[in-house]
Backbone as a printed PyTorch tensor [residue, N CA C, xyz], in Angstrom:
tensor([[[ 14.8620,   3.3150,  20.0350],
         [ 13.0780,   3.6700,  19.7830],
         [ 12.6830,   2.9810,  19.0020]],

        [[ 11.4080,   2.6960,  18.8010],
         [ 10.7520,   1.9810,  17.6760],
         [  9.1910,   2.8620,  17.5110]],

        [[  8.7510,   2.3810,  16.7000],
         [  7.2100,   2.9960,  15.9890],
         [  6.3410,   1.8500,  16.2460]],

        [[  5.1560,   1.9020,  17.1460],
         [  4.1280,   1.0730,  17.0090],
         [  3.4530,   1.2490,  15.7200]],

        [[  2.8980,   0.2070,  15.1720],
         [  2.4790,   0.4260,  13.4600],
         [  0.8210,  -0.1640,  13.9710]],

        [[ -0.0600,  -0.0530,  13.4830],
         [ -1.4560,  -0.4510,  13.0880],
         [ -1.9050,   0.0800,  11.6940]],

        [[ -2.2050,  -1.1370,  11.0610],
         [ -2.6490,  -1.0110,   9.9200],
         [ -3.9840,  -1.7380,   9.8870]],

        [[ -5.0530,  -0.6770,   9.5130],
         [ -6.4320,  -1.2520,   9.7360],
         [ -7.3630,  -1.0360,   8.6200]],

        [[ -7.9530,  -2.0730,   7.7650],
         [ -9.1780,  -1.9110,   6.8850],
         [-10.1980,  -1.9860,   7.7430]],

        [[-11.5210,  -1.8150,   6.7850],
         [-12.9760,  -2.0070,   7.2060],
         [-13.1080,  -3.6100,   7.6980]],

        [[-12.2170,  -4.4040,   6.8520],
         [-12.7360,  -5.9500,   7.3790],
         [-11.6710,  -6.2530,   8.2700]],

        [[-10.6100,  -5.9700,   8.4920],
         [ -9.8190,  -6.4770,   9.4310],
         [ -8.6490,  -5.5060,   9.9870]],

        [[ -8.0260,  -6.0920,  10.7770],
         [ -6.7890,  -5.5530,  11.4140],
         [ -5.5060,  -6.1030,  10.4790]],

        [[ -4.7120,  -5.5190,   9.5020],
         [ -4.0630,  -6.3960,   8.7900],
         [ -2.5160,  -6.2760,   9.4930]],

        [[ -2.0620,  -5.5230,  10.1980],
         [ -0.6600,  -5.5290,  10.9010],
         [ -0.8150,  -4.6380,  11.9590]],

        [[ -0.0280,  -5.1300,  13.0860],
         [  0.2510,  -4.5080,  14.2880],
         [  1.1340,  -4.9990,  14.9870]],

        [[  2.6250,  -4.0200,  15.0090],
         [  3.7040,  -4.6070,  15.2290],
         [  4.6080,  -3.2480,  15.8050]],

        [[  5.7300,  -3.2150,  16.3260],
         [  6.6300,  -2.2050,  16.4540],
         [  7.7390,  -2.3110,  15.2520]],

        [[  7.6960,  -1.5850,  14.7190],
         [  9.0850,  -1.1150,  13.2890],
         [  9.7760,  -0.2370,  13.5450]],

        [[ 10.9210,  -0.2110,  12.6840],
         [ 11.8280,   0.7540,  12.5490],
         [ 11.6720,   2.1530,  12.0520]],

        [[ 10.9230,   2.0290,  10.7730],
         [ 10.8020,   2.7470,   9.9360],
         [  9.4520,   2.2170,   9.1290]],

        [[  8.6000,   3.1870,   8.4550],
         [  7.9500,   3.3140,   7.3550],
         [  8.0110,   3.8740,   6.4680]],

        [[  7.5620,   3.5360,   5.0150],
         [  7.7100,   4.4200,   4.1210],
         [  6.2990,   4.1690,   3.1310]],

        [[  5.7300,   5.3460,   2.9720],
         [  4.4580,   5.2740,   2.7260],
         [  4.0980,   6.1130,   1.3710]],

        [[  3.2710,   5.8190,   0.5990],
         [  2.5830,   6.4420,  -0.5900],
         [  1.8940,   7.8040,  -0.4780]],

        [[  2.7300,   8.9540,   0.0750],
         [  1.7000,   9.9780,   0.3720],
         [  1.0260,  10.5950,  -0.9610]],

        [[  0.1600,  11.4700,  -0.6020],
         [ -0.3380,  12.3150,  -1.7580],
         [  0.5360,  13.1970,  -2.2290]],

        [[  1.6560,  13.6080,  -1.4720],
         [  2.8240,  14.5040,  -2.2410],
         [  3.9320,  13.8330,  -2.4290]],

        [[  3.8960,  12.4720,  -2.6200],
         [  5.4030,  11.7300,  -2.7030],
         [  5.3960,  10.6420,  -1.5010]],

        [[  6.5360,  10.2840,  -1.6490],
         [  6.8870,   8.9190,  -0.5160],
         [  6.9300,  10.2040,   0.6840]],

        [[  6.3610,   9.2630,   1.7360],
         [  6.6470,   9.7130,   2.9340],
         [  7.3760,   8.8310,   3.8620]],

        [[  8.4490,   9.3520,   4.6810],
         [  9.2420,   8.5830,   5.4600],
         [  9.0380,   8.7940,   6.8400]],

        [[  8.6930,   7.9620,   7.7700],
         [  8.2710,   7.9990,   9.1980],
         [  9.3030,   7.3380,   9.9660]],

        [[  9.7870,   7.7060,  10.7400],
         [ 10.6150,   7.5080,  11.9020],
         [ 10.3290,   7.6760,  13.2400]],

        [[ 10.8880,   6.8920,  14.2870],
         [ 10.7270,   7.2080,  16.0270],
         [ 11.1390,   8.9370,  15.8010]],

        [[  9.9750,   9.4430,  16.6040],
         [ 10.1490,  10.9560,  17.0040],
         [  9.6570,  11.8740,  15.7730]],

        [[  8.6630,  11.1700,  15.2170],
         [  8.4300,  11.8200,  13.9700],
         [  7.2760,  13.0370,  14.6240]],

        [[  7.3550,  14.0090,  14.0680],
         [  6.2920,  15.0880,  14.3440],
         [  4.7540,  14.7260,  14.2880]],

        [[  3.9530,  15.0260,  14.9270],
         [  2.2530,  14.7460,  14.7710],
         [  2.1630,  15.2060,  13.2550]],

        [[  1.3800,  14.0520,  12.5070],
         [  0.9700,  14.2620,  11.3810],
         [ -0.1240,  13.3910,  11.0490]],

        [[ -1.2810,  14.2350,   9.9170],
         [ -2.3870,  13.3870,   9.2350],
         [ -2.2690,  13.7820,   8.1040]],

        [[ -2.5950,  12.5310,   7.0230],
         [ -2.4410,  12.8750,   5.8060],
         [ -2.8040,  11.7270,   4.9190]],

        [[ -3.3580,  12.0010,   3.8040],
         [ -3.9880,  11.1590,   3.0660],
         [ -2.8550,  10.0480,   2.1310]],

        [[ -3.4240,   8.9390,   2.0380],
         [ -2.4280,   8.2230,   1.2140],
         [ -2.7140,   7.7870,  -0.1640]],

        [[ -2.1890,   7.6680,  -1.0650],
         [ -2.3380,   7.3590,  -2.3800],
         [ -2.3260,   5.6370,  -2.5540]],

        [[ -3.1200,   4.9330,  -3.6680],
         [ -2.7050,   3.6920,  -3.4180],
         [ -1.1850,   3.4630,  -4.1440]],

        [[ -0.6020,   2.4200,  -3.4150],
         [  0.7660,   2.3120,  -3.7970],
         [  1.4760,   1.2650,  -2.7300]],

        [[  2.8090,   1.1870,  -2.7270],
         [  3.6730,   0.0580,  -2.1690],
         [  3.6900,   0.8130,  -0.7660]],

        [[  3.3380,   0.2190,   0.4930],
         [  3.9320,   0.3870,   1.6940],
         [  5.1630,  -0.3610,   2.3680]],

        [[  6.0120,   0.5420,   2.7220],
         [  7.4280,  -0.3450,   3.0660],
         [  7.5240,  -0.0850,   4.4100]],

        [[  7.9760,  -1.5180,   5.3060],
         [  7.9950,  -1.3860,   6.7230],
         [  9.3050,  -2.1900,   6.9820]],

        [[ 10.4200,  -1.1760,   7.8220],
         [ 11.7050,  -1.8500,   7.9680],
         [ 11.5950,  -2.4090,   9.6920]],

        [[ 11.8190,  -3.3260,   9.9550],
         [ 12.1240,  -4.1070,  11.2480],
         [ 13.2480,  -4.7960,  11.5790]],

        [[ 14.1670,  -4.4730,  12.4500],
         [ 15.4910,  -5.1850,  12.4700],
         [ 16.1030,  -5.6480,  11.2090]],

        [[ 16.1870,  -4.6050,  10.2400],
         [ 16.8090,  -4.6340,   9.0240],
         [ 15.9730,  -5.2590,   7.9030]],

        [[ 15.1110,  -5.8460,   8.3830],
         [ 14.3530,  -6.6240,   7.2060],
         [ 13.1590,  -5.8230,   6.6660]],

        [[ 12.8280,  -5.6820,   5.3570],
         [ 11.7820,  -5.2280,   4.9480],
         [ 10.6820,  -5.7930,   4.6620]],

        [[  9.4260,  -5.5180,   4.8950],
         [  8.1790,  -5.8170,   4.3710],
         [  7.3480,  -4.9640,   3.4480]],

        [[  6.8390,  -5.5140,   2.6790],
         [  5.7840,  -4.6490,   1.3940],
         [  4.4830,  -5.2610,   1.4590]],

        [[  3.8780,  -4.1300,   1.3530],
         [  2.2480,  -4.2610,   1.3930],
         [  2.0630,  -3.3400,   0.2790]],

        [[  0.7930,  -3.8460,  -0.3320],
         [  0.0720,  -2.7610,  -1.4410],
         [ -0.9880,  -2.4540,  -0.6000]],

        [[ -1.3070,  -0.9470,  -0.8350],
         [ -2.5170,  -0.3460,  -0.4270],
         [ -3.0340,   0.2690,  -1.1800]],

        [[ -4.2720,   0.6790,  -1.3130],
         [ -5.2750,   1.1190,  -1.9810],
         [ -5.7880,   2.6790,  -1.8000]],

        [[ -5.0650,   3.3230,  -0.9020],
         [ -5.3800,   4.5470,  -0.1740],
         [ -5.7990,   4.5860,   1.1720]],

        [[ -5.9740,   5.7060,   1.7880],
         [ -6.5010,   5.9910,   2.9860],
         [ -5.7330,   7.1790,   3.7650]],

        [[ -5.6080,   6.9330,   5.1810],
         [ -5.1820,   8.0410,   5.8210],
         [ -4.0720,   7.1850,   6.7040]],

        [[ -3.2050,   8.3110,   7.0190],
         [ -2.0540,   8.0770,   7.9340],
         [ -1.9610,   9.0770,   9.1550]],

        [[ -1.8790,   8.7320,  10.2890],
         [ -1.9510,   9.4130,  11.3070],
         [ -0.5880,   8.9560,  12.2780]],

        [[  0.1820,   9.8990,  12.7920],
         [  1.5220,   9.9310,  13.2660],
         [  0.9880,  10.5150,  14.6950]],

        [[  1.2730,   9.7940,  16.0220],
         [  1.0420,  10.7120,  17.0880],
         [  1.9410,   9.8530,  18.2490]],

        [[  2.7390,  10.2030,  18.9510],
         [  3.5830,   9.8920,  20.2610],
         [  4.2000,   8.5230,  19.8130]],

        [[  4.8660,   8.3640,  18.6410],
         [  5.5830,   7.1270,  18.1430],
         [  4.5240,   6.2230,  17.8390]],

        [[  3.2190,   6.4580,  17.2910],
         [  2.0420,   5.5480,  17.2320],
         [  1.9370,   5.7200,  15.7150]],

        [[  1.8280,   4.8720,  14.8500],
         [  1.3640,   5.2650,  13.3650],
         [  0.2130,   4.3040,  13.3210]],

        [[ -0.8610,   4.8510,  12.7950],
         [ -2.1600,   4.2750,  12.4550],
         [ -2.6510,   4.4690,  10.8090]],

        [[ -2.5600,   3.3600,  10.4570],
         [ -2.9790,   3.5040,   8.6470],
         [ -4.2090,   2.9080,   8.6550]],

        [[ -5.3300,   3.9060,   8.1160],
         [ -6.3550,   3.4520,   8.0490],
         [ -6.8620,   3.2630,   6.4820]],

        [[ -6.8050,   2.1930,   5.8680],
         [ -6.4180,   2.0550,   4.6430],
         [ -7.7490,   1.4250,   3.9340]],

        [[ -8.1190,   1.6780,   2.5750],
         [ -9.2420,   1.0290,   1.9770],
         [ -8.8470,  -0.3030,   1.7970]],

        [[ -7.8420,  -0.8580,   1.3640],
         [ -7.7070,  -2.3870,   1.2080],
         [ -5.8130,  -2.1260,   1.6660]],

        [[ -5.6190,  -3.3460,   2.3450],
         [ -4.1700,  -3.5400,   2.3190],
         [ -3.7160,  -5.1560,   2.3440]],

        [[ -2.7390,  -5.3850,   1.5650],
         [ -2.2850,  -6.8210,   1.1840],
         [ -0.8070,  -7.0830,   1.5690]],

        [[ -0.8850,  -7.7870,   2.0310],
         [  0.6420,  -8.5560,   2.3520],
         [  1.0320,  -9.2890,   0.8980]],

        [[  2.1890,  -9.2480,   0.7160],
         [  2.5290,  -9.5950,  -0.9030],
         [  2.1270, -11.1190,  -0.8610]],

        [[  2.1980, -12.1120,   0.0630],
         [  1.4930, -13.4210,   0.0140],
         [  0.3590, -13.6200,  -0.1640]],

        [[ -0.4500, -12.4300,  -0.0150],
         [ -2.1140, -12.5060,  -0.3800],
         [ -2.5240, -12.1150,  -1.5250]],

        [[ -1.5830, -11.7980,  -2.2430],
         [ -2.0420, -10.8790,  -3.7620],
         [ -2.1370, -12.2080,  -4.7200]],

        [[ -3.2330, -12.3330,  -5.1450],
         [ -3.3600, -13.3780,  -6.4260],
         [ -3.0260, -12.5940,  -7.7660]],

        [[ -1.9160, -13.0610,  -8.0530],
         [ -1.1850, -12.3940,  -9.2870],
         [ -2.2230, -12.3380, -10.4540]],

        [[ -2.7020, -13.5480, -10.8880],
         [ -3.8570, -13.9050, -12.0690],
         [ -4.6060, -12.9010, -11.8370]],

        [[ -5.4350, -12.8660, -10.8190],
         [ -6.7040, -11.6870, -10.7750],
         [ -6.1940, -10.4300, -10.7490]],

        [[ -4.9730, -10.0050, -10.1680],
         [ -4.4350,  -8.5680, -10.2270],
         [ -4.1280,  -8.4070, -11.9290]],

        [[ -3.6280,  -9.2690, -12.4960],
         [ -3.1890,  -9.2460, -13.8170],
         [ -4.6770,  -8.7820, -14.6500]],

        [[ -5.6880,  -9.4290, -14.4460],
         [ -6.6660,  -9.3420, -14.7980],
         [ -7.6750,  -7.9260, -14.5970]],

        [[ -7.5090,  -7.6880, -13.5110],
         [ -8.0740,  -6.0800, -12.9830],
         [ -7.3430,  -5.2800, -13.6940]],

        [[ -5.8430,  -5.0810, -13.9280],
         [ -5.1930,  -4.2990, -14.4770],
         [ -5.3630,  -4.0130, -16.1090]],

        [[ -5.8080,  -5.3460, -16.7430],
         [ -5.9130,  -5.2290, -18.0890],
         [ -7.6960,  -4.7200, -18.4360]],

        [[ -8.4680,  -4.7940, -17.3020],
         [ -9.6210,  -4.4190, -17.3340],
         [ -9.6920,  -2.6810, -17.3610]],

        [[ -8.8000,  -2.4860, -16.2420],
         [ -9.0220,  -1.0090, -16.0420],
         [ -8.0360,  -0.2630, -17.2820]],

        [[ -7.0090,  -1.0490, -17.7050],
         [ -6.4890,  -0.4460, -19.1200],
         [ -7.2760,  -0.0620, -20.3860]],

        [[ -8.3370,  -1.1550, -20.3580],
         [ -9.1020,  -1.1120, -21.6040],
         [-10.1850,   0.0320, -21.3170]],

        [[-10.7640,   0.0190, -20.1740],
         [-11.7600,   0.9750, -19.7050],
         [-11.2360,   2.5280, -19.9940]],

        [[ -9.8310,   2.5910, -19.8770],
         [ -9.2630,   3.9860, -19.8370],
         [ -8.8190,   4.3450, -21.4310]],

        [[ -8.4380,   3.3820, -22.0330],
         [ -8.1910,   3.4710, -23.5570],
         [ -9.3180,   3.6660, -24.4540]],

        [[-10.6130,   2.6130, -24.3930],
         [-11.5340,   2.6790, -24.9150],
         [-12.5830,   3.8770, -24.3370]],

        [[-12.6620,   4.4010, -23.0460],
         [-13.5220,   5.3720, -22.9400],
         [-15.3900,   4.9240, -23.2940]],

        [[-15.6310,   3.8230, -22.7660],
         [-16.9210,   3.5220, -23.4030],
         [-18.0990,   4.3500, -22.8640]],

        [[-18.8390,   4.8860, -23.2850],
         [-19.9400,   5.6360, -22.6420],
         [-20.4600,   5.0330, -21.2310]],

        [[-20.6370,   5.9800, -20.5550],
         [-20.9830,   5.3480, -18.9050],
         [-19.9400,   4.9120, -18.2310]],

        [[-18.6520,   4.7720, -18.7380],
         [-17.3900,   4.3920, -17.8800],
         [-17.2450,   5.1500, -16.6550]],

        [[-16.8530,   4.6980, -15.5730],
         [-16.4360,   5.5240, -14.5970],
         [-14.6910,   5.7550, -14.5090]],

        [[-14.4350,   6.6330, -15.3490],
         [-12.7520,   6.7240, -15.6870],
         [-12.1180,   6.7260, -14.2170]],

        [[-12.9790,   7.4310, -13.0130],
         [-11.8470,   7.7610, -12.0000],
         [-11.5350,   6.5850, -11.4110]],

        [[-13.0390,   5.6500, -11.2980],
         [-12.8020,   4.3640, -10.8070],
         [-11.8850,   3.3560, -11.7080]],

        [[-11.7700,   3.3260, -12.7460],
         [-10.6090,   2.6450, -13.5720],
         [ -9.2430,   2.9960, -13.2380]],

        [[ -9.2310,   4.3240, -12.9650],
         [ -8.0470,   4.9030, -12.9610],
         [ -7.4820,   4.2700, -11.4630]],

        [[ -8.1730,   4.0920, -10.6720],
         [ -7.8990,   3.9160,  -9.2050],
         [ -7.7230,   2.4120,  -9.3300]],

        [[ -8.6140,   1.6850, -10.0980],
         [ -8.3910,   0.0270, -10.2930],
         [ -7.0170,  -0.0740, -10.7280]],

        [[ -6.6850,   0.5620, -12.0470],
         [ -5.3620,   0.6620, -12.5360],
         [ -4.0920,   0.7400, -11.3990]],

        [[ -4.0770,   1.6070, -10.9260],
         [ -3.0230,   2.0270,  -9.6840],
         [ -3.3150,   1.2430,  -8.7240]],

        [[ -4.3360,   0.6170,  -8.1540],
         [ -4.0730,  -0.4170,  -7.3360],
         [ -3.6970,  -1.5850,  -7.6560]],

        [[ -4.0550,  -2.1820,  -8.9000],
         [ -3.2460,  -3.1690,  -9.6490],
         [ -1.8160,  -3.1360,  -9.6780]],

        [[ -1.1980,  -1.7780, -10.3790],
         [  0.1740,  -1.9180, -10.2980],
         [  0.7340,  -2.0370,  -8.9410]],

        [[  0.1610,  -1.3590,  -8.0340],
         [  0.8930,  -1.5400,  -6.5260],
         [  0.8980,  -3.0690,  -6.4500]],

        [[ -0.0460,  -3.5480,  -6.2800],
         [ -0.1540,  -4.9230,  -6.0550],
         [  0.7440,  -5.7020,  -6.8770]],

        [[  0.9620,  -5.6140,  -7.9170],
         [  2.0460,  -6.4170,  -9.1740],
         [  3.5250,  -5.9320,  -8.6800]],

        [[  3.4290,  -4.9520,  -8.0470],
         [  4.8620,  -4.2350,  -7.8660],
         [  5.0510,  -5.1410,  -6.5200]],

        [[  4.6690,  -4.9760,  -5.5990],
         [  4.7220,  -5.8080,  -4.4150],
         [  4.8090,  -7.2420,  -4.4170]],

        [[  4.0710,  -7.8860,  -5.2380],
         [  4.1160,  -9.4070,  -5.6850],
         [  5.4340,  -9.6750,  -6.3290]],

        [[  6.0400,  -8.8200,  -6.9710],
         [  7.2910,  -8.8770,  -7.7690],
         [  8.6560,  -8.9560,  -6.7630]],

        [[  8.5030,  -7.7790,  -5.8750],
         [  9.5060,  -7.8670,  -5.0450],
         [  9.5990,  -9.1460,  -4.1690]],

        [[  8.3040,  -9.6530,  -3.8570],
         [  8.5080, -10.9730,  -3.2210],
         [  9.2010, -12.1020,  -3.9950]],

        [[  8.6260, -12.3870,  -4.9050],
         [  9.2370, -13.0940,  -5.9210],
         [ 10.7500, -13.0120,  -6.4050]],

        [[ 11.0980, -11.6520,  -6.4830],
         [ 12.7920, -11.7580,  -6.5230],
         [ 13.3190, -12.1970,  -5.4100]],

        [[ 12.8200, -11.7590,  -4.0510],
         [ 13.5140, -12.0690,  -3.0810],
         [ 13.5870, -13.6920,  -2.5650]],

        [[ 12.5010, -14.1340,  -3.1010],
         [ 12.4550, -15.7240,  -2.7410],
         [ 13.4580, -16.3960,  -3.8560]],

        [[ 13.6090, -15.8800,  -4.6910],
         [ 14.5180, -16.4860,  -5.7880],
         [ 16.1720, -16.1970,  -5.2570]],

        [[ 16.3860, -15.3180,  -4.5620],
         [ 17.5380, -15.0580,  -4.0500],
         [ 18.0770, -15.7420,  -3.0610]],

        [[ 17.1590, -16.5490,  -2.3370],
         [ 17.3010, -17.0700,  -1.1010],
         [ 17.2680, -18.8050,  -1.2930]]])
């Protein structure tokens, strides 16, 4: 038995396939979803989304959203979702540095909540990109 997974953002359908397992960054910690999971609806934090299919793992960076499980179908409505190969590492490092600067300097009028979200999003992207880089160097 497998799970049907769809990952959707406002811009596009990011992923649609059957998977064996999903590990998502839930608001209360990592959330593992296997076939026959009880119905569930929860919010997601920015972080790393792991998909397992036929023994292979795929990693994506998501910036938050919602996850619904119902009848062996999982729908993730994400603010953003990027596969490892889609991540622009140089741009992500710049975004991380800007967010860290905002949080450290706290300039007047700065949106610290947005800066914190940007930092978490960039850290998730870098983690996913690093996993891909390590996997490529092993092969």
